[in-house]
C-alpha positions as CSV (number, residue, x, y, z in Angstrom):
1,M,0.6,14.9,-21.9
2,N,1.2,17.0,-19.1
3,F,4.0,17.8,-16.7
4,S,2.4,15.4,-14.1
5,E,2.6,13.1,-16.1
6,V,6.5,13.2,-17.2
7,V,8.6,11.0,-14.8
8,G,10.5,12.8,-12.3
9,Q,12.7,16.8,-13.6
10,T,10.4,18.2,-11.1
11,A,12.2,21.0,-10.7
12,I,12.7,22.2,-14.6
13,K,9.1,21.0,-14.7
14,D,8.6,23.8,-12.8
15,Q,10.5,26.3,-13.9
16,L,9.0,25.8,-17.8
17,S,5.4,26.3,-16.0
18,E,6.4,29.0,-14.3
19,L,8.4,30.5,-17.7
20,I,4.9,29.8,-19.7
21,G,2.7,31.2,-17.4
22,L,4.8,34.8,-17.2
23,K,4.9,34.2,-21.4
24,K,8.4,34.5,-20.9
25,L,9.5,31.4,-22.5
26,P,12.9,31.5,-24.7
27,H,12.1,30.9,-28.2
28,A,14.2,28.0,-29.5
29,L,14.5,25.6,-26.5
30,L,17.2,22.2,-26.3
31,L,16.2,20.0,-24.0
32,Q,19.5,17.8,-24.1
33,S,18.1,14.4,-22.8
34,N,19.8,10.8,-22.6
35,E,17.8,8.4,-23.8
36,G,14.8,7.6,-20.9
37,R,14.9,10.6,-18.8
38,G,12.2,12.2,-21.0
39,G,13.0,14.8,-23.4
40,L,10.7,13.7,-25.8
41,P,7.6,13.8,-23.0
42,L,8.7,17.1,-21.9
43,A,8.9,19.0,-25.4
44,L,4.9,17.1,-25.2
45,A,3.7,18.4,-21.8
46,I,6.1,22.0,-22.6
47,A,3.6,21.9,-26.5
48,K,0.0,21.0,-24.4
49,N,0.7,23.4,-22.7
50,L,1.4,26.7,-24.6
51,V,-1.8,25.5,-26.8
52,C,-4.1,25.0,-23.8
53,E,-7.4,27.0,-24.2
54,K,-7.4,27.7,-19.5
55,R,-4.3,28.3,-19.7
56,N,-3.6,31.1,-21.9
57,R,-7.7,32.7,-21.7
58,S,-7.7,36.3,-22.2
59,E,-7.4,39.1,-20.2
60,E,-10.5,40.1,-21.3
61,A,-12.2,37.5,-20.2
62,D,-10.0,37.4,-17.1
63,S,-11.5,40.2,-16.7
64,G,-14.8,39.8,-17.1
65,G,-14.7,42.0,-20.3
66,M,-16.4,44.9,-20.8
67,F,-18.5,44.6,-17.2
68,G,-15.7,44.1,-15.2
69,A,-15.1,40.9,-13.0
70,M,-18.1,39.6,-12.0
71,L,-16.6,36.6,-9.8
72,P,-13.2,35.9,-8.3
73,P,-10.8,35.2,-10.9
74,P,-9.8,31.6,-10.5
75,E,-6.6,30.9,-10.0
76,P,-4.0,30.6,-12.8
77,L,-3.3,27.2,-13.6
78,T,0.1,25.6,-13.0
79,D,-0.1,23.0,-16.0
80,A,-3.0,22.1,-19.0
81,C,-6.1,22.0,-17.7
82,G,-6.4,18.0,-20.0
83,T,-9.6,19.0,-21.0
84,C,-9.9,21.8,-23.1
85,P,-10.5,20.2,-26.8
86,A,-6.8,22.0,-27.3
87,C,-5.7,19.7,-24.6
88,Q,-7.5,17.0,-26.0
89,K,-6.0,17.7,-29.8
90,A,-2.5,17.9,-28.1
91,E,-2.9,14.5,-26.4
92,K,-4.1,12.9,-29.6
93,L,-0.8,14.7,-31.4
94,I,-3.7,16.1,-33.7
95,H,-3.2,19.4,-32.8
96,P,-2.9,21.5,-35.6
97,D,-0.6,24.6,-33.8
98,I,2.3,21.5,-33.0
99,H,4.2,20.5,-35.2
100,F,6.5,17.2,-35.2
101,T,9.7,16.5,-36.7
102,F,11.9,13.5,-36.7
103,P,13.9,11.6,-38.6
104,V,12.7,9.4,-41.5
105,Y,13.7,7.4,-45.0
106,R,11.9,8.2,-48.1
107,R,8.9,6.2,-48.2
108,K,9.0,6.2,-52.0
109,S,12.3,6.8,-54.0
110,D,11.1,9.7,-56.1
111,S,10.1,11.3,-53.1
112,P,11.9,13.0,-50.3
113,A,12.3,12.2,-46.5
114,L,9.3,14.1,-45.0
115,S,8.4,13.4,-41.6
116,Y,4.8,13.9,-42.6
117,D,4.6,11.1,-44.2
118,F,4.9,8.9,-41.2
119,I,2.6,10.7,-39.2
120,Q,0.9,8.3,-38.4
121,E,3.1,5.8,-37.5
122,W,5.0,8.8,-34.6
123,R,1.5,8.9,-33.5
124,S,1.3,5.2,-32.5
125,A,4.9,5.0,-31.5
126,V,4.9,8.1,-29.2
127,T,1.2,7.0,-27.8
128,Q,3.0,3.6,-26.4
129,N,6.3,5.0,-25.3
130,P,7.2,8.1,-25.4
131,Y,10.7,7.1,-23.9
132,M,11.5,4.9,-27.2
133,N,15.1,5.5,-29.2
134,L,15.4,6.6,-32.9
135,I,16.2,2.3,-33.6
136,E,12.9,1.8,-31.5
137,W,11.3,4.6,-33.6
138,L,13.0,3.0,-36.5
139,Q,12.1,-0.6,-36.0
140,A,8.5,1.1,-35.7
141,T,8.3,2.8,-39.2
142,E,9.5,-1.4,-40.2
143,A,12.5,0.9,-41.9
144,E,14.5,-2.8,-41.6
145,N,18.6,-1.7,-42.8
146,K,17.3,1.9,-44.0
147,Q,19.0,5.1,-41.7
148,G,16.4,7.5,-40.9
149,N,18.1,11.9,-40.8
150,I,15.8,14.6,-41.2
151,S,16.5,15.8,-44.4
152,V,17.0,19.6,-46.2
153,A,13.6,19.4,-48.1
154,E,12.7,18.6,-44.4
155,C,13.9,21.9,-43.1
156,H,12.1,23.6,-45.6
157,E,8.6,22.5,-45.3
158,I,9.1,23.8,-40.9
159,I,10.2,27.6,-42.6
160,K,6.6,27.3,-44.4
161,R,4.9,25.6,-41.7
162,V,6.3,28.7,-38.6
163,N,5.7,31.3,-41.8
164,L,2.2,30.6,-41.3
165,K,-0.6,31.7,-38.7
166,P,-1.8,29.5,-36.2
167,Y,-4.9,28.1,-36.4
168,E,-6.5,27.9,-33.1
169,A,-4.5,28.4,-30.3
170,N,-2.0,31.8,-29.5
171,S,1.2,30.0,-30.7
172,K,3.0,27.9,-33.1
173,V,5.3,24.7,-31.3
174,Q,7.6,22.8,-33.5
175,I,9.8,20.2,-31.9
176,I,12.5,18.4,-33.8
177,W,13.3,15.1,-32.1
178,M,16.8,13.6,-32.3
179,A,17.5,17.2,-33.5
180,E,21.4,15.7,-33.9
181,Q,20.2,14.0,-37.0
182,L,19.5,17.7,-38.4
183,R,23.7,17.4,-39.3
184,E,24.8,20.1,-41.9
185,T,21.1,20.6,-42.8
186,G,20.3,22.5,-39.7
187,N,22.0,25.6,-41.4
188,T,18.7,25.6,-43.6
189,L,17.0,27.0,-39.9
190,L,19.5,29.5,-38.6
191,K,17.7,32.3,-39.9
192,V,14.4,31.6,-38.7
193,I,15.5,29.9,-35.4
194,E,17.0,33.5,-34.7
195,E,14.5,35.5,-36.1
196,P,11.1,33.1,-35.9
197,P,7.7,34.3,-36.5
198,A,6.0,35.8,-33.7
199,D,4.3,33.6,-31.2
200,T,7.0,30.3,-32.7
201,I,8.4,28.4,-30.8
202,F,11.1,25.4,-31.7
203,I,12.0,22.7,-28.9
204,F,14.7,20.1,-29.6
205,V,14.7,17.6,-28.8
206,V,19.1,16.1,-28.7
207,E,20.3,12.8,-27.4
208,Q,24.3,14.1,-28.6
209,I,24.7,17.1,-28.2
210,E,28.3,17.1,-29.7
211,L,27.0,16.5,-33.0
212,M,24.5,19.7,-33.6
213,L,25.7,22.8,-35.2
214,N,27.0,25.2,-33.0
215,T,25.3,28.0,-34.9
216,I,22.4,26.0,-34.0
217,L,23.1,25.4,-29.6
218,S,24.3,29.0,-29.6
219,R,20.9,30.2,-31.2
220,T,19.0,28.2,-28.2
221,Q,18.7,28.1,-24.7
222,I,20.0,24.8,-23.5
223,V,18.0,22.5,-20.4
224,K,20.4,19.9,-19.7
225,L,17.8,17.2,-18.0
226,P,19.1,14.2,-15.5
227,P,18.6,10.5,-15.0
228,I,15.7,10.5,-13.7
229,S,16.2,9.8,-9.9
230,D,15.5,5.9,-8.3
231,E,13.0,7.3,-5.9
232,D,10.8,8.9,-9.1
233,M,11.4,5.7,-11.1
234,I,9.7,3.0,-7.8
235,E,6.6,5.1,-7.5
236,Y,6.1,5.4,-11.6
237,L,6.5,1.3,-12.3
238,T,4.3,0.7,-8.7
239,K,1.9,2.9,-9.4
240,A,1.5,3.1,-12.9
241,L,3.0,-0.9,-13.5
242,S,1.3,-2.0,-10.1
243,M,5.3,-3.7,-9.3
244,H,6.3,-4.7,-6.4
245,P,8.2,-2.3,-4.5
246,D,10.9,-4.7,-4.2
247,Q,10.9,-5.5,-8.1
248,A,11.0,-1.8,-9.1
249,L,13.9,-0.8,-6.8
250,R,16.1,-3.9,-8.5
251,V,14.5,-2.4,-12.2
252,A,15.1,1.0,-11.1
253,R,19.4,0.6,-10.0
254,I,19.5,-1.7,-12.8
255,A,18.0,1.4,-15.3
256,E,20.7,4.2,-13.9
257,G,18.0,7.3,-14.5
258,N,16.7,5.4,-17.9
259,L,13.1,4.4,-17.8
260,N,12.8,3.7,-21.6
261,S,15.5,0.6,-20.1
262,A,13.1,0.4,-16.9
263,L,10.3,-0.2,-19.2
264,A,12.4,-2.9,-21.4
265,L,13.3,-4.7,-18.0
266,A,9.7,-4.5,-16.3
267,H,8.0,-6.3,-18.6
268,S,10.5,-9.2,-19.1
269,D,11.5,-11.6,-15.5
270,G,15.0,-10.2,-14.6
271,N,15.6,-13.9,-12.7
272,A,15.8,-15.2,-15.6
273,Y,18.4,-12.4,-17.1
274,E,20.3,-13.8,-13.6
275,Q,19.9,-17.1,-13.9
276,L,21.1,-16.7,-18.0
277,L,24.2,-14.5,-17.7
278,Q,25.8,-16.9,-14.9
279,K,25.2,-19.9,-17.4
280,W,26.9,-17.6,-20.2
281,L,30.0,-16.5,-18.6
282,S,30.1,-19.9,-16.5
283,T,29.7,-22.2,-19.7
284,S,32.1,-19.2,-22.0
285,I,35.7,-20.0,-19.9
286,R,35.4,-23.5,-19.9
287,L,34.5,-23.5,-24.1
288,I,38.3,-25.4,-24.7
289,G,39.6,-28.0,-23.1
290,P,38.7,-31.2,-21.0
291,H,34.8,-29.9,-20.5
292,A,34.3,-28.7,-24.3
293,A,32.4,-30.9,-26.0
294,E,30.0,-30.8,-22.7
295,S,29.9,-26.5,-22.7
296,S,29.5,-26.9,-26.2
297,V,26.1,-28.4,-26.4
298,Q,25.5,-25.9,-22.8
299,L,26.2,-22.9,-25.1
300,Q,23.8,-24.1,-27.6
301,A,20.8,-24.4,-25.5
302,L,21.7,-21.0,-24.5
303,T,22.0,-19.6,-28.0
304,D,18.7,-21.2,-28.7
305,E,17.4,-19.5,-25.2
306,F,19.3,-16.1,-25.7
307,A,17.3,-16.1,-29.3
308,A,14.2,-16.7,-28.2
309,L,13.6,-14.0,-25.7
310,G,13.2,-11.2,-28.4
311,R,15.1,-8.5,-29.5
312,E,13.7,-6.2,-27.3
313,H,14.6,-9.0,-24.7
314,Q,17.8,-9.3,-25.9
315,K,18.5,-5.9,-25.6
316,A,17.9,-5.8,-22.0
317,F,19.5,-8.4,-21.2
318,V,22.8,-7.1,-22.5
319,K,22.0,-3.7,-20.4
320,Y,21.5,-5.7,-17.6
321,A,24.6,-7.9,-17.8
322,L,26.5,-4.4,-18.4
323,W,25.2,-2.9,-15.6
324,F,26.6,-6.3,-13.5
325,L,29.6,-5.6,-14.9
326,R,30.3,-2.5,-13.6
327,E,28.9,-3.8,-10.2
328,I,31.8,-6.1,-11.0
329,A,34.6,-3.4,-11.2
330,L,33.3,-2.3,-8.1
331,L,33.7,-5.4,-6.2
332,N,37.2,-6.1,-8.3
333,N,38.6,-2.9,-6.6
334,G,37.6,-3.5,-3.5
335,L,34.4,-1.1,-2.4
336,T,31.0,-2.3,-1.6
337,S,27.8,-3.2,-4.1
338,E,24.8,-1.4,-2.9
339,K,22.7,-3.1,-6.0
340,L,23.6,-6.7,-5.4
341,F,22.7,-8.7,-3.0
342,G,22.2,-12.6,-2.6
343,N,22.7,-15.0,-4.9
344,E,23.7,-12.5,-7.6
345,L,26.0,-10.9,-5.0
346,T,27.5,-14.0,-4.3
347,F,27.8,-14.6,-8.2
348,A,29.2,-11.5,-8.9
349,T,32.1,-11.9,-5.9
350,R,33.4,-14.8,-7.8
351,V,33.9,-13.4,-11.3
352,A,35.2,-10.6,-9.6
353,Q,38.0,-12.9,-8.3
354,A,38.9,-14.3,-12.0
355,L,38.8,-11.0,-14.3
356,N,41.1,-7.7,-13.6
357,V,40.7,-4.0,-15.3
358,D,41.2,-4.4,-18.8
359,K,39.5,-8.2,-18.5
360,L,36.4,-6.1,-17.4
361,L,36.9,-3.7,-19.8
362,A,38.1,-5.6,-22.4
363,I,34.2,-7.9,-22.0
364,Q,32.0,-4.2,-21.9
365,K,33.0,-3.4,-24.9
366,K,32.2,-6.7,-27.0
367,L,28.6,-7.0,-24.7
368,N,28.3,-3.3,-26.6
369,D,29.5,-4.5,-29.8
370,L,26.7,-7.2,-29.3
371,H,23.9,-4.9,-28.1
372,Y,24.9,-2.8,-31.8
373,H,24.6,-5.5,-34.0
374,I,21.2,-7.0,-31.7
375,E,19.4,-3.0,-32.9
376,R,20.6,-3.6,-36.3
377,N,18.9,-7.2,-37.1
378,A,21.7,-9.3,-36.8
379,N,21.7,-12.6,-36.4
380,P,21.0,-13.2,-32.8
381,K,22.6,-16.8,-33.1
382,I,25.3,-15.9,-34.8
383,A,26.6,-12.9,-32.4
384,F,25.6,-14.8,-29.3
385,Y,27.5,-17.3,-30.1
386,G,29.9,-15.9,-31.2
387,I,30.8,-14.0,-28.8
388,S,30.8,-16.6,-26.1
389,F,34.3,-17.3,-27.9
390,E,35.5,-14.1,-28.0
391,L,34.6,-14.0,-24.1
392,Y,36.7,-17.0,-23.4
393,R,39.6,-15.5,-24.6
394,I,39.0,-12.8,-22.7
395,F,38.6,-14.8,-19.4
396,T,41.8,-17.3,-20.1
397,Q,44.5,-14.6,-21.4
398,K,46.7,-13.9,-19.2
């Protein structure tokens, strides 16, 4: 991946590209990136630029060798060329001097959990969506209920790798994705991070920096990635996915800087989410009382509709519902929503009249619980059905 392919983050990309050109990139870089902001794509772009043959040609080659320059020197590149053999290998995630570590589980009970055992799944998953989150990665490995982590054995493998000489490039790059999964095992790497072998670059990609060991943080240069701007996301959605600008604007506003969420929403019917949410809330408030029988039948139909969405669209629907609640909170406090229009705004205004701040927070918690259970393979029908009655209690409590 080139810097030009990383969505948004223009100022950070320019700064990193300049440091690479000046050969002043820190030997241990930590990219603090919440989900969907581009931490992994940016790490891939850095690595590709570090191994690119045209960006890293020797001074002797630039000067024309012992006979001096025969032609004016070319303008220095500010991004990987994308055409040299090194770039092509980096693009396919097979360059021998770019190494990956990521959370995994034991593939066999008698062997340690090592990233290399899942390298084929990693290449496939990253190629499909470099903005994926940890749950999506583990699902790609068919982890089921297994939890991923970065083991001590993996840390020992990292130390062995970085102590080898580069095979082809001038630098060795070790990318550690979701590095917060190191936990205490990260202590194994302290010495090699502080005093790495020559021409070794560590790139840590972290979502929850508060889980990182302070001893690792103190040894790295931290770069915090902001949310992707609506403008950058709209440009990407309209160009890369050929999305209509109005739909791209709507998706960008809901995604709130998270391109992973935007991609899920882009491949869904946003109007279907809107209709499902309105029917769900309207049905939940009438589950007990004179309309109980009718509402129970409607809830069963809605439960089937929700289950038919599939896991990723179920998660996207819940994120849409959470976003919708945040806009209701603005209306509830007498403010104006800049993101709701038409039927959405009309319905949100009605709901705002029935909910106070405490009720909004309670519903938000239930929806977060629903999202959590969906990610962990809970039965979607049971989860959706149960939370519907919880919503009734929240709506009707005094």
